[in-house]
N, C-alpha and C positions, 0 to 999 in steps of 0.2 A: 311834191315833196322830194327832197334830194335823196339820191341813192347813197347809202352809207357803206363805205368800204373800210374794213379794219385791216391794217397792214401789221402783222404780228411777226416780229423777227428779233434779230440780235443787233450787234454793233453796226452791221451794214445797213440795217433799217433805221437805226438811230442816227446814222450818218457820221460815224467815227472817221476822222481824217488822220492817217498815220503820220503825215508830214508835220502837222502842228500838235498832235496829241489831243486836239479838241474836236469840235463837231463842225461838219460842213454847214454852211449857211442855208437859209430857206430857198435861195436861188440855185442851190447845188444838189441838195438831197433828192434822191429819186422819188420819195414820197411827195415832196412839194412840187417837183417837176411834173409828176403824175397828175396832181391836182390842177395845175395850170393847163396841162394838155387836155384833160377831160372836161374842164369848165365848171360852171356854177351849178349844173344839174347833179353834180356828184360831191360828196363830202369824204375826203381822204383823212382817215384817223391814224395817226402815227403811234404805233405801239412797239417801238424798238427798244431793246435793253441789251447793253453790252454783256456778253457772257452767257446769254440765255441758251438753254438747251431744250430739246423736245420734251424729255421726261426725266432727266438725270439731276439729282440734287448734288450741287457742288460742295465738297467738304471744306472749301476755302472761303467761298462767298455765299451768302444766303439770298434767297428770293429769285434764283435763276432758273428754277424748274418751270418750264412752260406749261406742263400738265397741271400744276398746282394753281396757275394764274389764269388759265384760259376762261374758266367759268365767270369769275368777277369781271374780267376784261370784256367779254361779250355782253354780259348783262348790263354793264355800265354804259355801253354804247348802243343798246338796242333802240330801234329795230335795225338789224344788220342785214344788208343785201348781199354782201360778199365778204368772205374772210380770205385774205392772202397770207399764206404761211411761208416764210423763207427762213428755215432753220437747218441745223445740221453741222455747221462749221465747228462750233464749240464741242459738239458731241464727239468729235474725233480726238479730243485731248486724251493723252495716254492714261491719265489718272482715272478715266471712266472705263477703260479696258473693254471698249465696245467695238465690234466689227461694223462694217457698213450695213450689213444685213440686220444687225441688232439695232442700229441707229434708225433704220427704216421701220422697225417694229415699234420703236419709241414714237416715231412720227404717226404711226397707225393709232396708237393709244391716244395721242393728242387729237387726232382727227375724230376718233370715236367720241371723245368727251365733248368736243365742239359740236358735233352733230347731235349729241344727247341734250345739249343746252337748248331745248326746243323753244323756250319762251323768248329767246333773243332774236330769232329769225323772222324777218318779215314774211308773213304768210305761213310760218311754222315749218318751212322747209330749208334745210341747210344748203349752203352754196359756197364751196371752198375751192380755192385755186392754190395748188402746191407749186412752189418755185424752188428748184434746186439751186443753191448758191454757187457762185463762181468757185471753181476748184482752188484749193490752197496750192501755191506754186512750191515745188520742191526746195527752192532757195530759202524758204522760211527757216530751214534747219541751220542756216548760216547766221541767223540773227539772234538777238537777245530773247525774242519771244519764244524761241525753241526751248528755252530753259523751263518755261511754265507750260507750254503746249505739249512737250514731250515728243517722242519719236513716232514716225509712221503716219502722221496726220495727213500729209499730202496724198499718200497712197490710198488711204481710206476715203478721202474726199473725192478722189477720182471715180470711185465706185458708187457714189451716192446717186448719181443721175439715173442709172438703170434701176437701182433699188427703189428710189422714190417714184419712178414711173410706174413700177409694179403696184405700189401702194395706192397711187392715184387711180389706177385702173380698177383695183380691187374695191376701193371705197367709193367709186363713182365721183371722183373729184376732177376738176380741170387741172391741167399740168403744163408747166413751162420749165424747160431746162435753161437756166441762166447762162450756161456755158455756150449755148448756141446763139444767144443774142448779145452777149457782152464780149465783144472782140478786143476791147482794150485790155492790156496786160494788167495784173494787180500791181499795186504800188511797189517800188523798189526799196522799201524800208522794212516792212514786215511780211510782204508778199502774200497777204491774205485779206486785205481790205480794199474795197473798190476805190478807184480813182474818180475824179470828177467826171471824166469821160465815161467811165463805167456806169456811174449813176445815171447819166443822160441816156445811155444806150438801154439800160434796164427800164427806165421810165417810158421810153419810146415803144418798146415791145409790149410792156404791160398795158399801156393805153389802148393799143390796138386790140389786144386780147380781151380786155375788160369791156370795151364797147360792144364786142361781139357777145360776150357772156351775158351782159345785162341788157341787151337789145330786146 
């Protein structure tokens, strides 16, 4: 039986391409690249949604609260061998008024709910890999997206890696800092979405980690 891996994230998991305003193709998205690298013994399940947060309900767009969706997501894909969570970028938006430490607490709530969804896990034991997304570049403030993201997002995103590492350690999760494996700069349009090279680098690192986790 294939090993089921749910990739739960936001627009960088969905594959948003800032240059086109559309979505990267299946030969470009990190989730699809990961599937190719891992091979037929694994099933990569794409669960990326633009704007998704860890636990915050957006007053402008509905359905973006990860905490509210994680239960049906996991149960619809059971049995799950590994849940990969890469969130936090949208949580930095000024309208949520949340610090990096509070965003990490939101991640903790999400992880707790995922772990409590006992019936979804193969063998009844949760297995979660937390990935810190690539930092938002300060130049985002010079773009149109700054009008909706608000101020201070880049500064908060830079603090997420250490806060997320603490949560991973506390909750017994695997951990990967995307900033240490994605050396490609963010795109030069909104400065917060992965480039094609960034997708490739993330897939390469995750493939190595996942083989070890599920060996």
